[in-house]
C-alpha positions in Angstrom: 39.5 -13.8 1.9 40.7 -10.3 1.7 44.3 -10.0 0.6 46.0 -7.6 3.1 48.7 -6.6 0.6 46.3 -5.6 -1.7 44.3 -3.5 0.8 47.5 -1.7 2.1 48.3 -1.1 -1.7 45.0 0.4 -2.5 44.7 2.1 0.9 48.0 3.8 0.1 47.1 4.7 -3.5 43.6 6.1 -2.0 44.8 8.6 0.5 47.7 9.8 -1.9 44.9 11.3 -3.8 44.4 15.2 -3.8 40.5 14.4 -3.4 40.5 12.1 -0.6 40.5 13.3 3.1 41.4 10.0 4.8 40.5 6.5 4.7 38.4 4.6 7.8 39.6 1.1 8.4 40.4 -1.1 11.2 43.8 -1.9 13.0 44.9 -4.5 15.8 43.9 -3.4 19.2 46.5 -2.6 22.1 45.5 -5.9 24.0 43.3 -9.3 23.6 41.1 -9.6 20.8 40.2 -5.9 20.5 40.7 -3.9 17.3 40.2 -0.2 17.0 38.9 2.1 14.2 42.0 3.5 12.0 41.9 6.8 10.4 44.4 6.6 7.5 45.9 10.1 6.1 49.0 9.2 5.1 50.4 6.5 2.9 52.6 5.2 5.7 49.6 4.6 8.1 48.2 2.0 5.6 50.5 -0.7 7.1 48.5 -0.9 10.1 45.4 -2.0 8.1 43.6 -5.2 8.9 40.5 -6.9 8.1 39.7 -10.2 10.1 37.2 -12.1 12.1 37.7 -9.3 14.9 36.4 -6.5 13.0 33.2 -6.0 14.6 32.8 -2.5 14.5 30.4 -0.8 11.8 32.5 2.1 10.8 29.8 3.8 8.8 28.8 5.6 11.9 31.6 8.1 11.5 30.2 9.2 8.1 27.4 11.1 9.7 29.4 12.6 12.7 30.3 16.3 12.3 33.8 17.3 12.4 34.5 20.2 14.6 31.7 22.6 13.6 31.2 25.1 13.5 34.2 26.3 11.9 36.3 29.3 13.0 35.5 32.5 10.7 37.0 32.2 7.2 37.9 28.6 7.3 36.1 26.4 4.9 34.9 23.1 5.4 37.1 20.0 4.2 35.2 19.0 1.1 37.4 16.1 0.1 36.0 12.4 0.0 36.1 10.0 2.4 37.3 6.3 2.1 35.6 3.7 3.8 36.1 0.0 4.4 33.0 -1.9 4.9 31.6 -5.6 5.5 28.2 -6.4 4.0 26.1 -5.1 6.9 28.4 -2.0 7.1 27.7 -1.4 3.5 23.8 -1.4 3.8 24.3 1.2 6.6 25.8 3.4 3.9 23.3 2.6 1.3 20.7 3.9 3.7 22.4 6.9 4.6 22.4 7.6 1.2 18.9 6.9 0.5 18.0 9.4 3.7 20.3 11.8 2.2 22.4 11.9 5.2 25.5 11.7 3.0 26.0 12.1 -0.6 27.3 9.2 -3.0 30.0 11.4 -4.7 31.4 12.2 -0.8 32.6 8.7 -0.4 34.7 5.8 -1.6 33.4 2.5 -0.6 36.2 -0.5 -0.2 34.1 -3.4 0.0 35.2 -6.4 2.3 33.3 -9.9 1.8 32.6 -11.2 5.2 32.5 -14.8 6.7 31.1 -13.4 9.9 32.8 -11.6 12.8 33.1 -12.8 16.4 31.0 -12.1 19.5 33.8 -10.5 21.9 32.3 -12.3 24.9 31.9 -15.6 23.5 35.4 -15.5 22.9 36.8 -13.9 25.8 35.0 -16.8 27.8 36.6 -19.5 25.8 40.1 -17.7 26.3 40.0 -15.9 29.2 42.8 -13.2 30.7 44.2 -12.7 27.2 46.4 -9.5 27.6 48.7 -9.9 24.8 47.3 -8.7 21.3 45.7 -11.6 19.6 44.9 -11.8 15.7 42.7 -14.1 14.1 41.9 -15.6 10.4 39.1 -17.4 8.6 40.0 -20.7 7.5 37.3 -23.2 5.7 34.7 -22.6 8.0 36.6 -22.2 10.9 38.4 -19.4 13.1 42.0 -19.6 13.7 43.1 -17.3 16.6 46.8 -16.9 17.0 47.3 -16.8 20.7 50.5 -16.2 22.5 50.6 -19.9 23.6 49.6 -21.2 20.2 47.2 -21.6 17.4 43.4 -22.3 18.2 40.9 -23.4 15.6 37.1 -23.1 16.4 34.2 -23.8 14.3 32.9 -20.1 13.6 29.4 -20.9 14.3 30.5 -21.3 17.8 32.1 -17.9 18.3 30.2 -15.7 15.9 28.2 -12.5 16.9 24.3 -12.9 16.9 24.0 -10.7 13.8 26.1 -13.0 11.6 24.0 -16.3 12.4 21.4 -14.7 10.2 23.3 -12.8 8.1 21.7 -12.5 4.4 24.2 -10.0 3.0 27.9 -11.0 3.8 29.0 -9.5 0.8 28.9 -5.7 0.1 25.7 -4.4 -1.5 27.6 -1.2 -2.8 31.4 -0.6 -3.4 33.9 1.2 -5.5 36.5 -1.1 -4.9 36.2 -5.0 -3.9 39.0 -6.6 -2.0 38.2 -9.9 -2.5 35.9 -12.6 -3.9 32.2 -13.0 -2.8 31.7 -15.3 0.1 28.6 -17.8 0.2 25.7 -16.4 1.9 24.4 -18.7 4.5 21.5 -16.6 6.2 18.0 -16.8 4.8 14.7 -14.6 5.3 12.8 -16.9 7.5 13.4 -14.8 10.7 13.4 -18.1 12.8 14.6 -16.3 15.8 11.9 -13.8 15.6 9.2 -16.5 15.2 10.2 -18.2 18.4 9.6 -15.0 20.5 6.4 -14.6 18.5 5.0 -17.9 19.4 4.9 -17.1 22.8 1.6 -15.7 24.4 1.4 -12.0 25.0 2.0 -12.2 28.8 5.2 -14.3 28.2 6.6 -11.8 25.8 5.9 -9.1 27.9 7.8 -10.7 31.1 10.6 -11.3 28.6 10.7 -7.7 27.5 9.9 -6.0 30.9 12.9 -8.1 32.5 15.3 -6.9 29.6 14.2 -3.6 29.8 14.5 -3.3 33.6 18.2 -4.0 33.5 18.6 -0.9 30.8 21.1 1.9 32.3 20.1 4.2 30.1 23.5 4.8 28.8 22.4 5.5 25.3 25.4 3.8 23.8 22.7 1.7 21.4 21.7 5.0 20.0 25.1 6.6 19.8 26.6 3.7 18.0 24.1 3.0 15.7 24.8 4.8 12.1 21.2 5.3 11.6 20.5 7.3 14.7 22.3 10.7 13.3 19.5 13.3 13.9 21.2 16.3 15.2 18.1 16.8 17.6 17.1 13.6 19.0 13.4 13.5 20.3 14.5 11.5 23.2 16.5 14.2 24.7 14.0 16.9 24.8 12.9 18.3 28.1 10.5 20.8 26.8 8.1 19.1 25.8 9.4 15.9 27.6 8.7 12.9 25.5 10.6 10.7 27.9 11.7 11.1 31.5 14.9 10.5 32.3 14.1 8.5 35.0 15.8 5.0 35.0 12.9 2.6 35.4 10.8 -0.3 33.5 8.3 2.3 32.2 10.7 5.0 30.7 13.1 2.4 29.9 10.2 0.8 27.8 9.4 3.7 26.1 13.0 4.8 25.2 13.4 1.5 23.4 10.3 1.1 21.6 10.3 4.7 20.3 13.8 4.1 18.9 13.0 0.7 17.5 9.8 2.4 15.7 12.1 5.1 14.6 14.3 2.4 13.1 11.4 0.1 11.4 12.4 0.1 7.6 16.0 1.5 8.2 17.5 -0.8 10.7 20.5 -2.9 8.7 20.8 -5.4 11.4 24.5 -4.6 11.8 23.6 -5.7 15.5 26.0 -2.6 16.8 23.3 -1.7 19.6 23.5 -5.2 21.0 27.1 -5.5 20.9 27.6 -1.9 23.0 24.9 -2.8 25.4 26.4 -3.0 28.8 23.4 -4.7 30.3 23.4 -7.4 27.5 19.8 -6.5 26.2 18.9 -8.4 23.2 18.3 -5.4 20.9 18.6 -7.5 17.8 15.6 -9.4 18.7 13.3 -6.2 18.8 14.9 -4.7 15.7 14.7 -7.8 13.6 10.7 -8.5 14.4 10.1 -4.7 12.9 12.2 -5.9 9.8 10.2 -8.8 9.5 7.0 -6.8 9.7 8.2 -4.1 7.0 9.5 -7.0 4.6 6.1 -9.1 5.1 3.7 -6.3 4.7 5.9 -3.9 2.6 8.0 -6.0 0.8 10.6 -3.3 1.8 14.3 -4.0 2.8 16.6 -1.3 3.8 19.8 -0.6 2.9 19.9 -2.4 -0.4 19.2 0.1 -3.3 20.4 3.4 -3.2 17.8 4.4 -5.7 15.1 3.5 -3.5 12.8 6.1 -1.3 13.0 6.1 2.3 10.6 3.6 4.0 8.7 6.0 6.3 8.3 8.9 4.0 6.9 6.9 0.8 4.1 4.8 0.1 2.5 2.9 -2.5 -1.1 2.7 -3.4 -0.9 -1.3 -3.7 0.5 -1.5 -0.3 -1.6 -4.1 1.9 -3.9 -2.8 4.6 -5.6 -5.7 5.9 -3.1 -6.2 8.7 -3.7 -2.4 10.0 -6.1 -2.1 12.8 
């Protein structure tokens, strides 16, 4: 478990450095089980930092967002480092951004937070509805303790964990400059049982499953906007000349959008589950992305977001790669 006093002390020391612009972490939200990203620029602002089962957001997305560009004439860009708090899955996003040269390693300070799993907000709010006051939570011996206005409630964590956490193979950050706690036990595996369940269906059943899922899409682009690996300045799915995907909201165009995005993430998705978390239609995008992760791992022995010295999957090859599965 992360020592909050240690976290605040490190944060204060970090943002006091002349070469650091700010630190990005989490703070308690204004109501219920919500938390918010917290940009710490001054030492005193570090007092609001938290790390708990409520910290679902992957903050790595902020590393690839432009900051009010272009700059006014004569103004130099701020080239100071950014410090970032990361869970295991978040750290994989940082590694993959480095691999793809979306960011540079010497531009960031990574503060690792070993994670025992974060909540699925819908599961928790269904169990504890109408919580208007701010609620805190903590891990405790395989359970999550919620500190509610009416008293504490202990829940076995597997009952309220986010989908991504149920299969997590990397709860400990794979990259960090500073570690805020002891490593936690890894509970996930590489068997992809959730994917195999869908693979076992016949093609028509699989198509019916995805047709129904994609038909509910409202094309809000939340999945793309929240993804730490969707940082292209010019997204091909937005182009109108030529038009790759029409903006019509129907099953055909929605399917084309999601499949195009999924293939763009093949060998890049770090399984943080942010796309599914923010989807207002509840589309099970994790299943789609993990299917491609399974294919890439089984056929190319490639797992993204693990080694900052590796080559990008979609722009490299090995002569000994298998070819017998290619049509």
